[in-house]
Structures are given as C-alpha cells and as structure tokens.
C-alpha positions as CSV (number, residue, x, y, z in Angstrom):
1,M,-7.6,4.1,11.1
2,R,-9.4,5.1,14.3
3,Y,-8.7,8.8,13.8
4,T,-10.8,10.0,16.7
5,T,-9.1,7.6,19.1
6,L,-5.7,8.6,17.8
7,L,-6.5,12.3,18.3
8,R,-7.5,11.7,21.9
9,V,-4.2,9.9,22.5
10,I,-1.9,12.5,21.0
11,T,-3.9,15.6,22.0
12,P,-2.7,17.9,19.3
13,P,-2.5,21.7,20.0
14,M,-5.8,22.6,18.3
15,G,-5.4,26.3,18.6
16,T,-2.0,26.3,16.8
17,L,-3.3,23.9,14.1
18,A,-6.3,26.2,13.5
19,V,-3.9,29.1,12.9
20,I,-1.9,26.9,10.5
21,V,-5.0,26.0,8.6
22,L,-6.1,29.6,8.5
23,L,-2.7,30.7,7.0
24,M,-2.9,27.9,4.5
25,L,-6.4,28.9,3.5
26,I,-5.3,32.5,3.0
27,D,-2.4,31.2,0.9
28,S,-4.8,29.1,-1.2
29,A,-7.0,32.1,-1.7
30,A,-4.0,34.1,-2.8
31,A,-3.0,31.3,-5.2
32,L,-6.5,31.4,-6.7
33,V,-6.2,35.1,-7.4
34,Q,-3.0,34.7,-9.4
35,P,-4.5,33.1,-12.5
36,W,-7.2,35.8,-12.6
37,L,-4.4,38.5,-12.5
38,A,-2.5,36.7,-15.2
39,G,-5.6,36.8,-17.4
40,Q,-6.0,40.5,-16.7
41,V,-2.4,41.2,-17.6
42,T,-2.8,39.2,-20.8
43,G,-5.9,41.1,-21.7
44,T,-4.2,44.4,-21.1
45,L,-1.1,43.4,-23.1
46,L,-3.2,42.3,-26.1
47,G,-5.4,45.4,-25.9
48,T,-4.9,48.9,-27.0
49,D,-5.0,50.5,-23.5
50,T,-2.0,49.5,-21.3
51,S,-2.4,52.2,-18.7
52,G,-3.6,49.8,-16.0
53,L,-0.6,47.4,-16.5
54,S,1.6,48.9,-13.8
55,V,-1.2,48.6,-11.2
56,L,-1.8,45.0,-12.2
57,L,1.9,44.1,-12.0
58,L,2.2,45.9,-8.6
59,A,-0.8,44.0,-7.3
60,W,0.7,40.8,-8.5
61,L,4.0,41.6,-6.8
62,G,2.2,42.4,-3.6
63,L,0.3,39.1,-3.8
64,A,3.5,37.2,-4.4
65,A,5.1,38.9,-1.3
66,S,2.1,38.1,0.8
67,K,2.3,34.4,-0.4
68,S,5.9,34.3,0.5
69,L,5.3,35.6,4.0
70,L,2.4,33.2,4.5
71,T,4.5,30.3,3.3
72,F,7.3,31.3,5.8
73,F,5.0,31.5,8.8
74,S,2.9,28.4,8.0
75,G,6.1,26.4,7.3
76,Y,7.7,27.5,10.6
77,L,4.5,26.8,12.6
78,V,4.2,23.4,11.0
79,G,7.7,22.4,11.8
80,A,7.6,23.8,15.4
81,T,4.2,22.2,16.0
82,G,5.4,18.9,14.7
83,E,8.4,19.0,17.0
84,E,6.1,19.9,19.9
85,M,3.7,17.1,19.1
86,S,6.6,14.6,18.8
87,A,7.9,15.6,22.2
88,R,4.4,15.4,23.7
89,L,3.7,12.1,22.2
90,R,7.0,10.6,23.3
91,T,6.3,11.8,26.8
92,R,2.8,10.3,26.7
93,I,4.0,7.0,25.4
94,Y,6.8,6.8,27.9
95,E,4.4,7.5,30.8
96,H,2.1,4.8,29.6
97,L,4.9,2.3,29.2
98,Q,5.8,3.0,32.8
99,I,2.5,1.8,34.1
100,L,2.1,-1.3,31.9
101,P,2.6,-4.7,33.6
102,M,5.9,-6.5,33.1
103,D,4.4,-9.2,30.9
104,Y,3.8,-6.5,28.1
105,F,7.6,-6.1,27.7
106,H,8.2,-9.9,27.9
107,G,6.2,-10.4,24.8
108,R,8.1,-8.2,22.4
109,Q,11.6,-7.1,21.6
110,Q,13.0,-4.0,23.3
111,G,13.6,-2.4,19.9
112,E,9.9,-2.7,19.0
113,T,9.0,-0.8,22.2
114,L,11.6,1.9,21.5
115,A,10.3,2.2,17.9
116,L,7.1,3.6,19.5
117,L,9.1,6.4,21.2
118,T,11.1,7.2,18.1
119,R,10.0,6.4,14.6
120,D,6.2,5.9,15.2
121,A,5.9,9.1,17.2
122,E,7.6,11.1,14.5
123,I,5.5,9.5,11.7
124,I,2.3,10.4,13.5
125,A,3.3,13.9,14.4
126,Y,4.4,14.6,10.8
127,F,1.1,13.2,9.5
128,I,-1.0,15.5,11.7
129,T,1.0,18.7,11.0
130,S,2.3,18.2,7.5
131,T,-0.3,15.9,5.9
132,L,-3.7,16.0,7.6
133,V,-3.6,19.8,8.2
134,Q,-2.9,20.4,4.6
135,L,-5.9,18.5,3.3
136,L,-8.3,21.3,3.7
137,P,-6.2,23.9,1.9
138,L,-5.6,21.4,-0.9
139,M,-9.3,20.8,-1.2
140,I,-10.0,24.6,-1.1
141,T,-7.4,25.1,-3.9
142,F,-8.9,22.3,-6.0
143,F,-12.5,23.3,-5.7
144,G,-11.7,27.0,-5.9
145,A,-9.8,26.4,-9.2
146,F,-12.7,24.2,-10.4
147,I,-15.3,26.9,-9.7
148,M,-13.2,29.6,-11.4
149,M,-12.8,27.3,-14.4
150,A,-16.5,26.6,-14.5
151,L,-17.2,30.4,-14.6
152,I,-14.9,30.6,-17.6
153,D,-15.9,27.4,-19.4
154,P,-18.3,24.9,-17.8
155,L,-17.5,22.2,-20.5
156,I,-13.7,22.1,-19.7
157,A,-14.4,22.3,-15.9
158,G,-16.7,19.3,-16.2
159,L,-14.1,17.3,-18.0
160,T,-11.7,17.8,-15.1
161,L,-14.2,16.1,-12.8
162,L,-14.4,13.1,-15.2
163,L,-10.7,12.6,-14.9
164,M,-10.7,12.3,-11.0
165,P,-11.7,8.6,-10.9
166,L,-8.6,7.9,-13.0
167,Y,-6.4,9.6,-10.6
168,Y,-7.9,7.8,-7.6
169,L,-7.6,4.4,-9.4
170,A,-3.9,5.1,-10.0
171,M,-3.3,6.0,-6.4
172,K,-5.2,2.9,-5.2
173,L,-3.4,0.5,-7.5
174,I,0.1,1.8,-7.1
175,G,0.0,2.8,-3.4
176,R,-1.7,-0.4,-2.0
177,G,1.7,-1.9,-1.0
178,I,2.9,1.0,1.1
179,R,1.0,0.0,4.3
180,P,2.3,-3.6,4.6
181,L,5.8,-2.4,3.7
182,S,5.7,0.3,6.4
183,T,4.9,-2.4,9.0
184,D,7.7,-4.7,7.7
185,W,10.1,-1.7,7.8
186,V,9.3,-0.9,11.4
187,N,9.7,-4.6,12.4
188,A,13.0,-4.8,10.6
189,W,14.2,-1.5,12.2
190,S,13.1,-2.8,15.6
191,K,15.0,-6.1,15.1
192,M,18.2,-4.3,14.0
193,Y,18.0,-1.8,16.9
194,A,17.4,-4.6,19.4
195,F,20.2,-6.7,17.9
196,A,22.7,-3.8,18.1
197,E,21.7,-3.0,21.7
198,E,22.0,-6.7,22.7
199,N,25.4,-7.2,21.0
200,L,26.9,-4.0,22.4
201,G,25.9,-5.3,25.9
202,M,27.6,-8.7,25.1
203,L,30.8,-7.1,23.6
204,A,33.1,-8.8,26.1
205,A,31.6,-12.2,25.3
206,I,31.8,-11.5,21.5
207,K,35.5,-10.7,21.9
208,A,36.2,-13.6,24.2
209,F,34.8,-16.0,21.7
210,T,36.3,-14.1,18.7
211,R,32.8,-13.7,17.1
212,E,33.4,-10.1,15.8
213,T,33.2,-11.1,12.1
214,F,30.2,-13.4,12.6
215,E,28.2,-10.7,14.5
216,S,29.2,-8.0,12.0
217,G,27.8,-10.3,9.3
218,R,24.5,-10.8,11.2
219,F,24.2,-7.0,11.6
220,A,24.9,-6.4,8.0
221,R,22.2,-8.8,6.9
222,K,19.6,-7.1,9.2
223,N,20.8,-3.7,7.9
224,E,20.5,-5.0,4.3
225,T,16.9,-6.1,4.9
226,L,16.1,-2.7,6.2
227,R,17.7,-1.1,3.2
228,R,15.7,-3.2,0.8
229,L,12.5,-2.4,2.5
230,S,13.3,1.3,2.5
231,T,14.1,1.1,-1.2
232,R,10.8,-0.7,-2.0
233,Q,8.9,2.0,0.0
234,L,10.8,4.7,-1.9
235,R,10.1,3.1,-5.3
236,I,6.4,2.8,-4.6
237,Q,6.1,6.3,-3.3
238,S,8.0,7.7,-6.2
239,A,6.0,5.7,-8.7
240,L,2.8,6.9,-7.1
241,T,3.8,10.6,-7.1
242,S,5.2,10.6,-10.6
243,S,2.4,8.6,-12.1
244,V,-0.3,10.9,-10.7
245,A,1.8,13.9,-11.8
246,F,2.0,12.5,-15.3
247,L,-1.7,11.8,-15.4
248,A,-2.3,15.4,-14.1
249,T,0.0,16.8,-16.8
250,A,-1.7,14.7,-19.5
251,G,-5.1,16.0,-18.3
252,L,-3.7,19.5,-18.4
253,L,-2.5,19.1,-22.0
254,L,-6.0,17.7,-22.9
255,L,-7.5,20.9,-21.4
256,V,-5.0,23.0,-23.4
257,W,-6.1,21.3,-26.6
258,L,-9.8,21.8,-25.8
259,G,-9.2,25.4,-24.8
260,A,-7.4,26.1,-28.1
261,R,-10.4,24.7,-30.0
262,Q,-12.7,26.8,-27.9
263,M,-10.6,29.9,-28.7
264,Q,-10.6,29.0,-32.4
265,Q,-14.4,28.8,-32.3
266,G,-14.7,32.2,-30.6
267,A,-16.0,30.7,-27.3
268,L,-12.9,32.0,-25.4
269,D,-10.6,35.0,-25.8
270,A,-6.9,35.0,-25.1
271,A,-7.2,36.3,-21.5
272,E,-9.7,33.7,-20.6
273,L,-7.6,30.9,-22.1
274,V,-4.6,32.0,-20.0
275,S,-6.6,32.1,-16.8
276,L,-8.2,28.8,-17.7
277,L,-4.9,27.1,-18.2
278,L,-3.3,28.6,-15.1
279,Y,-6.3,27.4,-13.0
280,A,-5.9,24.0,-14.6
281,M,-2.2,24.0,-13.6
282,L,-3.2,25.1,-10.2
283,M,-5.4,22.0,-9.9
284,T,-2.5,19.7,-10.7
285,R,-0.9,20.7,-7.4
286,P,-3.7,19.4,-5.2
287,I,-3.9,16.3,-7.3
288,S,-0.2,15.6,-6.9
289,G,-0.5,16.5,-3.3
290,L,-3.3,14.1,-2.7
291,A,-1.1,11.3,-4.1
292,G,1.5,12.1,-1.4
293,V,-1.3,12.3,1.2
294,Y,-2.5,8.8,0.2
295,G,1.0,7.4,0.6
296,E,1.3,9.1,4.0
297,V,-2.0,7.7,5.1
298,Q,-1.0,4.2,4.3
299,R,2.4,4.6,6.1
300,T,0.8,6.2,9.1
301,R,-1.9,3.6,9.6
302,G,0.7,1.0,10.6
303,A,2.3,3.4,13.1
304,A,-1.1,4.4,14.5
305,E,-2.2,0.8,14.9
306,R,0.9,0.0,16.9
307,L,0.5,3.1,19.0
308,L,-3.2,2.4,19.7
309,D,-2.4,-1.2,20.5
310,C,0.0,0.0,23.2
311,F,-2.5,2.4,24.7
312,A,-5.2,-0.3,24.6
313,R,-3.2,-2.5,26.9
314,R,-4.5,-2.6,30.4
315,P,-2.1,-0.8,32.8
316,E,-1.3,-1.8,36.3
317,P,-4.1,-0.9,38.8
318,D,-4.4,2.7,39.6
319,S,-2.9,3.1,43.1
320,T,-5.1,6.2,43.9
321,S,-8.2,4.1,43.9
322,Q,-6.9,1.5,46.4
323,R,-6.1,1.6,50.1
324,G,-2.6,1.8,51.3
325,L,-0.6,-1.0,53.0
326,A,0.7,0.0,56.4
327,V,3.0,-2.9,57.3
328,A,3.4,-3.3,61.1
329,G,5.1,-6.7,61.2
330,G,5.6,-8.1,57.7
331,A,4.0,-11.5,58.0
332,I,3.5,-13.1,54.6
333,V,1.0,-15.8,53.6
334,F,0.7,-17.5,50.2
335,E,-2.7,-19.2,50.0
336,D,-3.0,-21.9,47.3
337,V,-1.1,-19.6,44.8
338,S,-0.7,-20.8,41.2
339,F,0.7,-18.9,38.3
340,A,1.9,-19.5,34.7
341,Y,3.7,-17.2,32.3
342,A,1.9,-16.8,29.0
343,G,2.2,-19.9,26.8
344,R,4.1,-21.9,29.4
345,A,3.5,-24.5,32.0
346,P,2.7,-23.3,35.5
347,A,5.7,-21.7,37.3
348,V,4.2,-22.3,40.7
349,R,1.3,-24.5,41.7
350,D,-0.9,-24.5,44.8
351,I,1.8,-22.8,47.0
352,R,0.8,-22.7,50.7
353,L,3.5,-20.9,52.7
354,E,3.4,-18.9,55.9
355,I,6.3,-16.6,56.8
356,A,6.2,-15.0,60.3
357,A,7.0,-11.3,60.8
358,G,10.7,-10.9,61.3
359,E,11.5,-14.4,60.0
360,T,14.3,-15.2,57.5
361,V,13.3,-18.0,55.1
362,G,15.7,-19.5,52.7
363,I,14.0,-20.6,49.4
364,I,16.0,-23.2,47.4
365,G,15.4,-25.5,44.5
366,P,16.7,-26.2,41.0
367,N,16.5,-23.6,38.1
368,G,13.0,-23.2,37.0
369,A,11.5,-24.4,40.2
370,G,9.6,-21.1,40.7
371,K,11.7,-19.4,43.4
372,S,12.0,-16.0,41.7
373,T,8.4,-16.2,40.6
374,L,7.3,-16.1,44.3
375,A,9.2,-12.7,44.6
376,W,7.6,-11.6,41.3
377,L,4.1,-12.3,42.6
378,L,4.8,-10.8,46.0
379,M,5.7,-7.5,44.4
380,R,2.7,-7.8,42.0
381,F,4.9,-7.7,38.9
382,A,2.3,-10.3,37.9
383,E,-1.0,-11.4,39.4
384,P,-1.7,-15.0,40.6
385,D,-3.9,-17.1,38.3
386,R,-5.4,-18.6,41.5
387,G,-5.1,-18.1,45.2
388,R,-4.0,-14.9,47.0
389,I,-1.1,-13.4,48.9
390,L,-1.5,-11.7,52.3
391,I,0.7,-9.3,54.2
392,D,-0.2,-8.8,57.8
393,G,-3.6,-10.2,56.9
394,M,-4.3,-7.9,54.0
395,D,-4.8,-9.3,50.5
396,I,-2.2,-7.4,48.4
397,S,-4.4,-7.5,45.4
398,G,-6.5,-4.8,47.1
399,V,-3.8,-2.4,48.1
400,S,-2.1,0.3,46.1
401,L,1.1,-0.8,44.3
402,H,3.0,2.2,45.6
403,S,2.4,1.3,49.2
404,L,3.0,-2.4,48.6
405,R,6.3,-1.9,46.7
406,G,7.3,0.8,49.2
407,Q,7.4,-1.9,51.9
408,I,9.5,-4.4,50.0
409,G,13.2,-4.2,49.1
410,L,14.3,-6.3,46.2
411,V,17.9,-7.2,45.5
412,P,17.7,-9.1,42.1
413,Q,20.2,-11.6,40.8
414,H,20.9,-9.4,37.8
415,T,21.8,-5.9,39.0
416,L,20.0,-2.9,37.5
417,L,22.1,0.2,37.7
418,L,22.0,3.7,36.1
419,N,24.7,5.4,34.1
420,A,25.2,7.8,37.0
421,S,27.3,8.3,40.1
422,V,27.7,5.7,42.8
423,A,25.8,7.9,45.2
424,E,22.9,8.5,42.8
425,N,22.6,4.7,42.3
426,I,22.5,4.0,46.0
427,A,20.0,6.8,46.7
428,Y,17.8,5.9,43.7
429,G,14.9,4.9,46.0
430,L,15.5,7.9,48.3
431,P,16.8,10.7,46.1
432,D,16.7,13.2,49.0
433,A,18.9,10.9,51.3
434,K,21.8,12.6,53.0
435,M,25.3,11.6,52.2
436,S,25.8,10.2,55.7
437,A,22.9,7.8,55.2
438,I,24.1,6.8,51.7
439,R,27.5,5.9,53.1
440,A,26.1,4.1,56.1
441,A,24.1,1.9,53.7
442,A,27.3,1.3,51.6
443,V,29.2,0.3,54.8
444,A,26.5,-2.1,55.7
445,A,26.7,-3.7,52.2
446,R,30.5,-3.9,52.4
447,A,30.8,-1.5,49.5
448,D,32.4,1.6,51.2
449,D,36.0,0.3,50.9
450,F,36.0,-0.2,47.2
451,I,33.9,3.0,46.6
452,Q,36.5,5.1,48.5
453,A,39.1,3.7,46.2
454,L,37.4,4.8,43.1
455,P,38.7,7.9,41.3
456,E,36.0,10.2,42.6
457,A,34.7,8.0,45.4
458,Y,30.9,8.3,45.7
459,D,30.8,10.8,42.8
460,T,32.3,8.3,40.3
461,L,30.3,7.6,37.2
462,I,29.8,3.8,36.8
463,G,28.7,3.6,33.1
464,D,25.8,1.7,31.6
465,Q,24.6,-0.9,34.0
466,G,27.7,-0.3,36.1
467,V,30.0,-1.6,33.4
468,R,33.0,0.1,35.1
469,L,32.5,-2.0,38.2
470,S,33.1,-5.7,38.8
471,G,30.1,-8.0,39.2
472,G,30.6,-8.2,43.0
473,Q,30.9,-4.4,43.2
474,R,27.7,-4.0,41.3
475,Q,25.9,-6.4,43.6
476,R,27.0,-4.5,46.6
477,I,25.8,-1.2,45.2
478,S,22.4,-2.9,44.6
479,L,22.4,-4.2,48.2
480,A,23.2,-0.7,49.6
481,R,20.4,0.8,47.6
482,T,17.9,-1.6,49.3
483,L,19.4,-1.2,52.7
484,L,19.1,2.6,52.4
485,K,15.4,2.2,51.7
486,D,15.1,0.2,54.9
487,P,11.9,-1.7,54.1
488,P,10.3,-4.1,56.6
489,I,10.4,-6.9,53.9
490,I,13.5,-7.8,52.0
491,V,13.8,-10.2,49.0
492,L,17.4,-11.3,48.3
493,D,17.3,-13.1,45.0
494,E,20.7,-14.7,44.7
495,A,22.0,-11.5,46.3
496,T,25.3,-12.9,47.3
497,S,26.0,-14.7,44.0
498,M,28.8,-12.3,43.1
499,F,30.7,-12.5,46.4
500,D,33.7,-14.6,47.0
501,P,33.3,-17.2,49.7
502,Q,35.0,-15.1,52.4
503,G,33.2,-11.9,51.4
504,E,29.9,-13.8,51.5
505,K,30.6,-15.0,55.0
506,D,31.6,-11.5,56.2
507,F,28.5,-10.0,54.6
508,L,26.1,-12.6,56.1
509,A,27.7,-12.1,59.5
510,E,27.0,-8.3,59.3
511,C,23.6,-8.9,57.8
512,A,22.5,-10.8,60.9
513,D,22.2,-7.5,62.8
514,I,21.0,-5.5,59.8
515,L,18.2,-7.9,58.9
516,A,17.1,-8.4,62.5
517,G,13.4,-7.7,62.9
518,K,12.9,-7.8,59.1
519,T,11.0,-10.4,57.1
520,V,13.5,-11.8,54.6
521,L,13.0,-14.1,51.6
522,M,16.4,-15.4,50.7
523,I,16.4,-17.1,47.3
524,T,19.7,-18.9,46.8
525,H,21.6,-21.9,45.6
526,R,24.5,-21.3,48.0
527,P,24.5,-23.3,51.3
528,V,26.6,-20.6,53.1
529,A,23.7,-18.0,52.6
530,L,21.3,-20.3,54.4
531,S,23.3,-20.0,57.6
532,I,21.3,-17.0,58.6
533,A,17.9,-18.5,57.6
534,D,15.5,-19.5,60.4
535,R,14.2,-22.2,58.1
536,V,14.5,-23.4,54.5
537,V,11.8,-24.1,52.0
538,E,12.5,-26.2,48.9
539,L,10.7,-25.9,45.7
540,H,10.5,-28.5,43.0
541,D,8.5,-28.2,39.7
542,G,6.7,-25.2,41.1
543,Q,5.6,-26.9,44.3
544,I,6.9,-27.0,47.9
545,A,8.8,-30.3,48.5
546,Y,7.7,-31.6,51.8
C-alpha cells in the first residue's frame, strides 16, 4: 500500500494523533509497571516484613486509576478523531468526484462510486485511528515486556523471540485470504446498493409488469452473496485472532514450565517468577493485537487502492489557469470534429458545421446518429478525439469550463431535478434570483399555471427527480431553469418531448420571442419543433447527411 500517498490524500490531524499516541505510550508504560508491582507484592507477602504492603497496594490502585483515565481519554479521542477523519475524507472524495470528467462515472456502477464515500472512507479512517496509531504502543509494550523479562531471566526472554516467526507464519497463512475477500465484499455491496437504487427508481414499471416477486428474488440473491462474503471474512478474521491467541497462550504455558524449572533450580525466586509470568502475559496482548492489525491491513489495502485509483484519475482542466470566454454573439463552429466513447465505434466523424450567432438550427437523425454527442462536446463533458470547436472564434479547449458552461443553457431529454421546492429547482443556476424572476421564467416555460395549482405553489416539494410531477411538468421546470439563466447559447435536447401536441405548439410560439437573438441547437425527432428552426441539419451514422 502506498501509505505516504494515502496520508497525503486523507490529511489526518497529526496533532491529535500525536496526543493519542502519547496517551497510549503512557498507558503502555503504566502496564509495564504492573507486573513489577505484582512481584513486589508477592515478595512482601512471602516475606516476614509486610509493613510496605499497604503502600504497594495503594500505588497499584493509583496506577489502575491512572490507566482507567488514560483508556477513557484515548478511547474518546480515537473515536472522535475517526469520525472527524471520515467526515473530512468523505468531503475530499466528494469534491474530487465533482471535478472528474463524465466518462469516469460511465465506466462504473453508481453503487461503486458511493462505496468510496461510505464504506471505504470509514475503513480507512478506522485503520488510521484504531489500527495504525496503536502499532507504536503495541510495539512499546512488547519490547518493554521483553526487556523486563530479559532483566529477570535472559534465557526465557530469548525463547520468546524464537517463537515470533511461528506467530508471523500463522498470520501470513491464515490471513492471506482477507484482502481479496474485502475487494469482493465491496464489489458485492456496490452491486446490491446500485441494484436497490435502480429498482426503487423503476418501481412504477416493476408494479406495472407485476415483477415484484422476481425483483425481490434478484435482490435476495445479491444480499445472500454479500452475506456469504461477510461470513467468510468473519471466519478468517476469527480464525486468525483465535489461532494466534492460542499460540500465544501455548508459548505462555511453555514459559510457565521453564520458569517453574528455573525456580526449582534456585535461579528464580517466587517474586521474580510472578513478575516474569505477568510480563509474558503482557506480551500476549501485543501478539494478539498484531494479528488483528494484520487482518485490518489486508482489509484496508483494497479500500486504499480504490481510493487512490479515484484520486489518480485526471480531473477536468483547472478553470483558474485558463482564460474566460466572453460570448458576444454566440457563433459556433465544429471543425472536422470526431469523437468515440470508450470501447465503441465513433459517435461523430469529421463534423464540419457552422452556426451563426442568433441562429436556431434543428439537428435531426435516428437514434445513435450522434445528435446529443454534439451537445456533449460543446459543453466539454468530453473532449474531441480530433478537430476543434470554436465559439466566436475562440477554441473552447483553451477557455475555462466555468466561463464556457456559464454561456450555455442545456435542457436535457431526461430531466434532472432536486428533491427540493419548485422555486429552488428553477433557481438552481441562479440561487440568488428574486421570486419575480423565477416566476417570469416559469411563465415563459408555460409552467406557472400548474405550479400555482400545486398545494404550496412555488414552495411545493417535488420529491426525488420530481417524482410528484408529471413528465411534462418536470420538463417545463427544466426549461424554466434554463430560461432564468438566460444564456446566449441554448441546447434543447428533445426539450419538448413531454409536451402534448397543442402544448408544444403553444410553447414554440412563445419561444420564438424568448429565443430571439440567441443561438439555439434544437435536437429533436418531432417535426413541429422544427417550425422555429432557421435550418435543419441531419446526422446519419455520426456524419452530416448532405
């Protein structure tokens, strides 16, 4: 795992982590004192003078109280820091996802992307705060216990080191399946999540075709796959922890046997034997803890690799480093433009098209002819493989995305709405717009009448993707949003597809004045929509049909 790269991405709060480590180190030091105190108490109890017993017991009680407080504060800081890191990381991931090109999302399921924001972010934050941070205290405890044992009996201390390869071998053999299982688990979780999200969006179709039982069965199978993977992960992790714990206990018993022999031979007294055994028991905690760390490392590697892969993807160009596009007229030129989606035949080939400023051009053609791809390229959702696109003589590949997209209004075929009020949806591009301007845009889009009839008019919540509205109503909200933005260039991608014939005629009649002076690309299959076009361009197989 590229730990240094990962740390740069997640930017953990190093000051807080340092405090946590310090508290854990003090706790480890306190833990190392306890076996020594136990030996002193044993020696006092077996001796003739017990006058110092009360002092030793009070010291032990004070040490236990101190350890309890240290455990509380370190536990709280670990939990709070983990939550802070998860929140930070989710924000960082979301910000990066916002600037990635559209083709990144086309190559994966939505559930896989959402897994980065949820499961993977939590795994990595937990690893940093609850696993990686505890490595140093675990090592301090282990080597501190070893040194104390060596001071009491070097032979027995040396034997503990000889047992370490056995523990490592057990962790390596048993835990080797955790990493691929973790990857499979996230993939299964992503598929189940994406499936549920898709099906909930298609609930009307599922009910219409009476497919409830069938779809429930499909979900159950995906859920069962996830459960089996979780069970296998749990089995391996449990086997790893319990096996290493057993080996550590077996090693401890071996040390007990050797210590007893040393005591019989007079090499150890009772107090030293008690301290020795308690130090040996103390060493089993880091060994068992290292087994858990090994499992977490394997599990985290998969999440870290997915995260680093996301951050390694090239974002859209940085707008701050490019000049702005100040559109005066809105003339558009496609110069020998060709483009193909990944793994597919060219969507458009050698497109040469000039659109004058203020001209309305209808673009027609069969499905898959490349009509919507032209709009996609114009807004730089994708970059041409060959050729270039000019607006008012400026190559759009050299201007900032913010200034380019600020000059273009897109009304897509599939409406994209928020689960918010009607007014908030219309004003999405201009959140500070006054209510009068919002209503004027709605009137222009022939949406005001139905909006006024809603329970709370413009304050009515419309649900996810406007589910509480009809298709035509959603389309009109989308139109109003673009009209409020008032850009010099407008792309209508089947924008009237949800209108009834009379509504379409009325809308187009009104649009004649609204769109006057604007450059309009009207992508449509409907002949009525072409009535306001100055000319019509037909595409066929990604080329202009002359």
